[in-house]
N, C-alpha and C positions, 0 to 999 in steps of 0.2 A: 365636328371633328371627323376626319376621314378614317375609315377602317380599311386599310389596304397596305400593300407592300410598296416601299419606295423602290426606285430603280436600283439603287445601291444594294439594298437588302436582297433583291432578286438576283443580282449578279454574284453576290457573295454565296448565296445558296447554290446556284448553278456551279460555281467554281468548286465548292466543297464536294458536291455530288460527282463532278468530273474527276477530281483527285482520288476519291474513294473508289470509283468505278475502275480507273486505270490500275490502281494497286491490286484490286481483286482480279482483274483480267491477267495481269502479269503472273500472279500466284496460281491462277487456274491453268495456265499453259504448262507450267512445270508439273503440276499435279496430274494433268492429262497424260503427259509423257511418261511419268512414273507408273501410272495405271496401265498404259499400253505395254510397258516393259514387264510389269507383273503378269499381265494376261499372256504375253508371249512365253514367259518362263513357265507358267502353268500349262500352256499348250505343249511345250517341249516335254515336260514331265509326263503328261498324259500320253504323248507319242511313245516315249520310252516304255511306259507301262503297257501300252498296246502291243509293242513288239515283244516285250517280255511275255505277255499273255499268249501271243502267237506261238512262241517257243514252248510254253507250258502245255498248250493244247495240241501241239504237234501238227499245226495247220499244214495241209497238203498243198504244195506248189510244184508245178511242172518245171524242173530245172533244165530239162533237155536230156538227150541220150547219154547214159553213163554217168549222170550227175545226180546227187541226192541233195535234199535240203539239209544243211548242216546247222542252220540257225537263222535268226533274224537280227538285223542290226541297223545302226545309224552311223553315218560317216559325217564327221565334223571337220571343217577347214577353218582355221583361225582367220578372222577379219571378213569372212563371208557373211552375207545377210540371208543365208539359207543353210539347211542341212539336208542330207540325202539318206532316206531310209532305203534299205536293201535286203534282199534275201540272199543269205550266204549259201552258195551252191558249190559243190566240189565232188570229185569222184573218189576222194579218200577222206571222209569226215574225221575218223579217229586221229589221223596224222595231219590233217589239213591245217591250213593257215586260216585263222578266224579273223579276217580283216577284209575290207572292201577291195576287190580286184576285178579283173576282166571276166572271171567265171561267174560273177554274181549278177543278179537281176536287180537293177536300180529301179526304185520307185520314183515317182515325180518328186523333185525337190520341194521342200516346205519352206516357204518364205517366212522371214522373221519380221517383216514389215518395217517399222521404224527402228528396229534393233539390229544388232550384229553380234557375231561370236567374237568376244574380245580375247578370250583365253580358254584353251583346253589344255591345261598343264603345259602350256608353252608351244604347242605344235598342232598338227593335224592329228585326228584321233578317231578310232572306231570303237564302238560298243557293240558287242555281239552276244546275243543270248542263244547259246548253242543247245541243240537237242541232245539227248532226251531229258537231261537232268532238270532244268537247264543250267549249264555252267555259264557264268558271266565272264566274257573275255574283255578285258579293258586293254585296248591297243595290243591285241593278240597275246596277252598274258592272262592265264586263268587264275593265277594266284595274286594278281595285282591288288593292292590295298583299296584305293578309292580314287575317284577322279572328280574334279570340279569343272563343270562347264559354265563359264562366266559369260553372260550376255550383258551388253550395255547399249545405251542409246547411240544411234549414229550421230546425232546432233550434240550429245554431251556424254563423252565416254567415261566421265567420272561417276555417273549413275550406273551401278552394277547390281545385278541379281545373279545368284548362282543356283545351279542344280547339282547336287552331290549324289554320286552313284558309287556304291561299294561292290566288292566282288561277290557278295551274297545276294545282290540284286535289289538292295534297299535304295529307293529313290526319294530324295527329300529336297525341298526348296528352302534356300536360305536367303 
């Protein structure tokens, strides 16, 4: 009696392995994309905390003649795959406009990789941590409640992660 596999048994085994492998690979791609989005959202929250810390510490930046550092912020534009950190510079900090404008020093934009900004309460948005308190300005309003920055995958905009920021400076990932 021969102790071996027949050709049919071998073909069935290979077919089963191929089917299971393809199912695993399809699921793996989605999981990789979600992990990428989670990593991007975590990086965004860390950058917000970094700029909040810069305002708390009163980091010194040369804004130019007659201008002072009023705060540190991040500018979001809906549907972009990047956001722009900036130093809020003005010659009248107490009465100044706390949003991204031509007086400010833009830092290099930060790429979101495979993700994009799906929604920032429906439009472009600035978050500014103003000195010296720091007061948090959400779209140039110091008393604004909170804002959700929603990031989604470029390839699948139904997969969304949010960073929530309130006017007290609390930053949380949802």
